C-alpha positions, 0 to 999 in steps of 0.5 A: 378362426376365432380369437378371444381375450380371456382376462381371467386366463393368468397361468398354465392351469387356466390354459389347461382348464380352457383347453380341456373345455374347448377340446371337449366341445370340439375334439378336432379344434386347434388352439393357440394360447398367448398367455402374456396377452390373455388371448386364445385363438381357436380353429373350430366349426362351433359358433362363437356363442357356444364357446363363450357360454362354455367358458363363462360357465367355467368362470372365464369371461371372454371379450 
C-alpha cells in the first residue's frame, strides 16, 4: 500500500487521468482518491519510483 500526495490533483478530471495512468501500469491495482486532501492510496506491487515517474511524466508531481 502506497499513499501519495498529488498537489496538482484538483478535480474529477485529474482523478480520471491519474486513474488511467495507474491502471495502465497495473490493471489489478486498487485506488482510493481523497480529492479534498489531494491524496491517492494505491494498492499495487509496482515500486514507488515507477508510479512517481509515470505521474510526473503526465504533469503530476508527487510527495
